[in-house]
C-alpha positions, 0 to 999 in steps of 0.5 A, spaced: 875 855 745 870 856 751 864 853 754 857 856 751 852 852 754 850 845 758 844 842 757 842 837 763 836 832 763 834 826 767 841 827 770 841 825 778 837 831 781 836 835 775 829 831 772 827 836 768 831 839 762 836 845 765 840 849 761 846 853 763 849 859 759 856 861 760 856 867 755 860 872 758 863 878 754 870 880 757 873 888 756 877 884 750 871 881 747 873 874 748 868 869 752 872 868 758 870 870 765 867 867 772 861 863 773 859 861 780 854 856 782 851 857 789 846 854 793 845 850 799 847 843 801 844 838 798 841 842 792 845 838 787 850 844 785 856 838 784 851 835 780 853 840 774 860 838 775 859 831 775 855 832 769 860 836 765 865 830 767 860 825 765 859 828 758 866 828 757 867 821 757 868 819 765 867 812 766 868 811 773 862 811 778 866 813 784 868 819 781 861 820 779 859 819 786 855 813 785 855 805 785 852 803 778 851 806 772 843 807 773 845 811 779 846 817 775 839 817 772 834 821 776 831 815 781 824 819 783 821 822 789 815 822 793 812 827 787 815 825 780 816 818 778 823 815 776 826 816 769 828 811 764 834 815 761 839 821 762 842 826 757 847 831 757 849 836 752 856 840 752 856 846 747 863 849 745 865 855 741 870 852 736 871 858 732 879 858 733 878 850 731 882 848 737 878 842 737 880 838 730 873 839 727 870 843 721 865 846 726 865 853 729 860 850 734 861 843 737 855 839 741 858 833 745 852 829 747 852 823 752 846 819 753 844 813 758 838 808 759 836 804 765 837 798 761 844 800 761 845 802 754 848 808 752 850 813 746 855 818 744 854 823 739 858 829 736 853 834 733 848 829 732 852 824 729 853 817 733 861 816 735 865 812 739 867 814 747 874 814 744 873 819 739 870 824 744 877 822 748 882 823 743 878 830 741 878 833 747 885 831 749 888 834 743 884 841 745 888 840 752 882 838 756 878 831 758 875 827 764 882 826 767 885 833 766 886 839 771 880 842 767 875 839 772 876 839 779 871 836 784 870 836 791 876 833 795 880 832 788 884 838 790 887 835 796 888 829 792 894 831 788 898 832 795 896 825 797 897 822 790 904 818 788 910 821 785 908 817 778 900 820 779 903 827 780 907 826 774 901 825 770 898 832 772 904 835 769 904 831 763 897 834 762 899 841 763 905 840 758 900 838 753 902 831 751 896 827 753 895 826 746 902 823 745 901 819 752 894 816 749 898 814 743 904 811 747 899 807 751 895 804 745 901 802 742 904 799 748 897 795 748 898 793 741 905 791 742 903 787 748 897 784 744 902 783 738 907 779 742 901 775 744 899 773 737 906 772 735 907 767 740 900 764 738 902 763 731 909 760 733 905 755 737 900 753 731 906 753 726 910 748 731 903 744 731 902 744 724 909 741 722 908 734 724 901 734 721 903 736 715 908 731 714 903 725 715 898 728 710 904 728 705 905 721 706 898 719 706 896 723 700 902 719 696 898 712 698 892 715 696 894 715 689 895 708 689 887 706 690 884 710 684 882 703 680 879 700 686 875 707 687 873 707 680 870 701 680 866 702 687 864 709 684 861 705 678 857 700 682 855 705 687 852 710 681 848 704 678 845 702 685 843 709 687 840 710 680 836 704 681 833 706 688 832 713 686 828 711 680 823 706 685 823 712 690 820 717 684 815 711 682 812 711 689 812 718 690 808 719 684 803 713 686 802 717 693 801 724 690 796 721 685 792 718 692 793 725 695 790 729 690 784 724 689 783 725 697 784 732 697 779 733 691 774 729 695 776 733 702 774 740 698 768 737 696 766 735 703 769 742 705 764 746 701 758 742 703 760 743 711 761 750 709 754 751 706 751 747 712 755 752 717 752 758 713 745 755 714 746 754 721 749 761 722 744 764 718 738 761 723 742 762 729 742 770 727 735 770 725 733 767 732 738 772 735 735 778 731 728 776 732 726 777 739 718 778 738 716 773 743 720 776 749 717 783 747 710 780 747 711 777 754 714 783 757 708 787 754 703 781 757 707 782 764 706 790 764 699 789 762 698 784 768 701 789 773 697 794 770 691 789 771 693 788 779 694 795 780 687 797 778 684 791 782 687 794 788 685 801 787 678 798 785 678 795 792 681 801 796 675 806 793 670 801 795 673 800 802 673 808 803 665 808 800 664 803 806 667 807 811 664 814 809 657 810 810 659 807 817 662 814 819 655 817 817 651 812 822 656 814 828 654 821 827 647 819 827 648 815 833 651 821 837 646 826 835 641 822 838 644 821 844 645 829 844 638 831 844 635 826 849 633 828 856 636 822 860 638 822 868 645 821 867 652 824 869 653 830 865 660 831 865 661 823 864 657 824 858 661 830 855 668 827 856 665 820 853 663 825 847 669 829 846 673 822 846 669 819 840 669 826 836 677 826 837 677 818 834 672 820 829 677 826 826 682 821 826 678 816 823 676 821 817 684 823 816 686 816 815 680 815 810 683 821 806 690 819 806 689 811 805 693 808 799 693 801 800 688 795 802 692 794 808 691 801 810 683 800 809 683 794 813 687 798 819 681 803 818 675 798 818 678 796 825 679 803 828 672 804 826 669 798 829 673 801 836 670 807 835 663 804 834 664 800 840 666 806 844 659 809 842 655 803 844 658 803 851 657 810 852 649 809 850 649 803 855 652 807 860 647 813 859 641 809 859 643 806 866 644 813 869 640 816 875 640 823 875 636 827 870 640 833 866 639 836 859 645 835 855 647 841 852 645 840 844 650 845 842 657 841 842 664 844 843 666 842 836 661 841 830 661 834 827 662 834 820 656 831 816 658 826 810 660 829 804 655 827 798 660 830 793 666 825 795 661 819 795 660 821 788 667 822 786 669 815 789 663 812 785 665 815 778 672 812 780 670 805 781 666 805 774 672 808 771 677 802 774 672 797 772 672 799 765 679 800 765 680 793 768 675 790 762 679 793 757 686 791 760 683 783 760 682 784 753 689 786 751 692 781 755 688 775 752 690 779 745 697 778 747 697 771 750 694 769 743 700 772 739 705 769 744 702 762 743 703 763 735 710 766 736 712 759 740 709 755 735 713 759 730 719 758 734 719 750 735 718 750 728 725 754 727 729 750 732 726 743 729 730 746 722 736 748 726 737 742 729 736 738 722 741 742 719 746 741 725 745 734 724 747 734 717 753 738 719 755 733 724 755 728 719 758 731 714 764 734 719 765 726 721 766 724 714 770 730 713 774 728 718 775 721 715 777 724 709 782 729 713 785 722 716 786 719 709 789 725 706 794 726 712 796 718 711 797 719 704 802 725 706 805 721 711 807 716 706 809 721 701 814 724 707 817 718 708 819 717 701 821 724 701 826 722 707 828 716 704 830 721 697 834 726 702 838 720 705 839 717 698 841 724 696 846 726 702 849 719 701 850 720 694 853 727 695 857 724 701 859 717 696 860 720 689 860 727 691 855 729 686 847 730 686 843 724 685 839 728 679 846 728 675 846 720 675 844 716 669 837 714 669 836 706 670 833 702 666 832 694 666 833 689 672 838 688 677 840 684 683 840 689 689 843 684 694 848 682 689 850 689 688 850 691 695 855 685 696 860 687 691 860 694 694 861 692 701 867 688 698 870 693 694 870 698 700 873 693 704 879 692 699 880 700 699 880 699 707 886 694 706 889 698 701 890 703 706 883 706 708 886 713 705 880 718 705 880 721 698 879 728 701 886 727 704 890 730 698 885 736 699 886 737 706 894 736 705 893 742 700 889 746 705 894 745 711 900 747 707 897 753 705 895 755 712 902 753 714 905 758 709 900 763 711 902 762 719 909 763 717 908 770 713 903 772 719 909 771 723 914 775 719 908 781 719 908 781 727 915 781 728 915 787 723 909 790 727 913 789 733 919 793 731 914 799 728 910 799 735 917 800 738 919 806 734 913 809 735 913 808 743 920 811 743 918 817 739 912 818 744 917 817 749 922 823 746 916 827 745 913 827 752 920 827 755 922 833 752 915 837 753 915 835 760 922 837 762 920 844 759 913 844 763 916 842 769 921 848 770 916 853 768 910 850 773 916 849 778 917 857 778 910 858 778 908 854 784 913 857 788 910 864 786 903 863 787 905 859 794 908 865 796 903 870 794 897 865 797 901 864 804 905 871 804 912 868 804 915 861 805 918 857 800 915 851 795 918 847 790 917 841 785 922 835 786 924 830 781 925 823 784 926 816 781 922 810 783 923 802 781 918 800 776 915 794 775 919 789 771 917 785 764 910 788 762 910 783 757 907 776 759 913 771 759 911 764 760 914 760 766 919 756 765 922 759 759 930 758 758 931 765 756 928 772 754 929 775 747 934 780 747 929 785 745 924 785 750 930 784 756 933 791 753 926 794 753 925 792 760 931 795 762 930 801 760 923 801 764 926 799 770 926 806 773 922 812 772 921 819 774 916 821 779 914 828 782 915 830 789 912 836 793 916 840 798 912 846 802 914 850 808 909 856 810 913 862 813 915 861 820 915 854 820 919 847 818 916 842 815 919 836 813 913 832 810 906 834 807 903 830 812 905 835 817 901 841 814 894 843 817 887 842 812 887 849 810 895 849 809 894 843 804 888 846 801 892 853 799 898 848 797 894 844 793 891 851 790 898 854 789 900 848 784 893 848 781 894 856 779 901 854 777 899 849 772 893 853 769 898 860 768 903 855 765 898 852 760 891 856 761 885 851 759 879 853 755 875 852 761 876 850 768 870 847 773 872 848 781 867 844 785 868 848 793 876 848 792 876 854 797 871 851 802 877 850 807 880 857 806 878 863 811 876 870 809 883 873 808 886 867 804 879 867 800 880 874 798 887 872 795 884 866 792 879 871 788 884 875 786 888 870 783 882 867 780 880 874 777 887 874 774 887 868 771 880 869 768 882 873 762 885 867 759 881 861 762 873 861 763 872 859 770 866 855 773 866 855 780 861 851 785 862 855 792 859 857 798 864 863 799 862 870 798 869 872 796 868 867 790 861 870 788 863 877 788 868 875 783 863 872 779 860 875 772 854 870 772 851 867 778 847 861 778 843 859 784 841 852 785 835 850 789 831 843 791 823 843 793 819 838 796 819 834 789 827 833 790 828 836 783 834 841 782 832 848 779 836 854 777 836 861 778 841 866 774 843 873 774 849 877 771 852 881 777 853 887 772 845 887 772 845 888 780 844 895 782 844 899 788 840 895 794 840 889 790 835 891 785 836 888 778 837 893 773 832 893 767 
């Protein structure tokens, strides 16, 4: 058996699906070898070891470097949201059938959701955690075995108690499955003892109660005659009441059916009127002719107003053109006269008036609205006033000079073509205004017709609504009557149920099985007779008729408890035999494994340190007495429990003695950090060489070693890789050299771990990858 593949998705920093393949063909054709996982600190290398330990059944969040179960699910980053689940799949090659399954390939999957739910699967089938633990224990691997050594765990074997070290040796001896079976048997034994105490307590509790029930059962047989008479009278009374209830029920049913028929007829009329209202509302909603006509009228009035504005603007432009012509003629008159005046003053005045005229012409050409024309008129009056002022100044002048009849810049005469075009526009505007007025009058008539039609439709709608409201009120009254009939009927049915329950309780039969009542009875007298008979029953002893049945049931229960007590005592004896058998097997395998591992430990210690001496020591320690829970104040302990406790008072643990060359070490605490790492590695290699696991995961176990010791570590690792598949998480270059397959783990800004793999036999000269 060996590791084939590990698939991780959503586990810790591995947010995306990541696959690690471990298929490495060695020279003997077996799939062993060394796979190294490298990368910078914090990139997520150790998360692969945590994923492997988790999928193999680890339940302790402390061992997985977390506090809560949801801590192992990807928590999100600045660029990726958190995930809702995580799952890890471990694929093992089972061609040698080391796992007790009839599959050549076994896939173990574990899933966890942020809600706390989890799933365990083997080859896609859901299983229990216990099934996975048992299967891996039989194969010699598991979450607590030496096959997975996380950061700091290598040194823990030196700091562990002797009992904890013994458990490591037992794992190496392959007795894990026996230990699991023994532990389960111990738990079952403790539970069986507790159950036996409960059964004995219940038996003692039932004994006096059973004696009392037997006495009451004897007295109950004396009251049979009185009970027979009481039952007869109760049957007559109950039959009479049942018949009356049936008559009332039939009456109320008829009333309810009649009201129901009226209510259905009224409901149909209400539905019909409601359909008419919806139809009218639909027609009103669908026909929006009036709105369309009003929109058309609004558009036409807008067009009419625009045409009027255009007409006024055009007429204003014609007036301005005529005004401009008058100004030009006045200027020409001034130019051709010989008037005694200052020539320079006249020229400057004429030049200014020409510039104002040019501005006036330009503004006329670009006029677009009534406001623009009003401003132009004001501006033209200003120019005209300046011209009159200049003329008056000329008439008052004293010098007589001839004004140059040729102006510096010719004033353009009025354009008759422009005036003609403006008159044509005015005629077109007036014709279109007349046409639009006709269209507006036509649309207004249609709007008035639509409004009249809408008033008629609304009147019809309100009439239907009034009828519907009246029918609805009538329907509500019928519903109230119907509900009252139902309530009255329900009251009768409740009384029927009460009577039915009373008959069941008093007569132990169904009310329908009573003989039908016929004739008349005095209910008051009959009820008085029944009360007297009940009082007589109480005077006789008031024994419950069920006391005989209760006595029989209690007797059966007592016999059952006695039988269960005997079965539990037999189960305790059987569990003790199983525990003793497991102890013998464990002790036998442990003794042989201890000697072998002790020799291998000394051997590897001397190889790693280049000398010195180290060995394992058996030590006895006192165990906590009496695991079974014995109640305080008990006078004596059962002999079998006392004998078992004496056997378990002492147990053998394992201590370690290590002395590097050239030193005298009396205790492990005197070793340096590097020496502690080397000692723990020597013990780890001794265990692996004695009972090679199918695979082993080592997480930075050689971090404290120097270069020379790292080379020794690499040689030993290479030597053991022939029988064990190693997966090492390391920063050590020497360990990387020994690896056949190298995985690099990196983490980007998104906080997600990614893998890069290369087989070292593909690396050529200069570090290039061979094709």
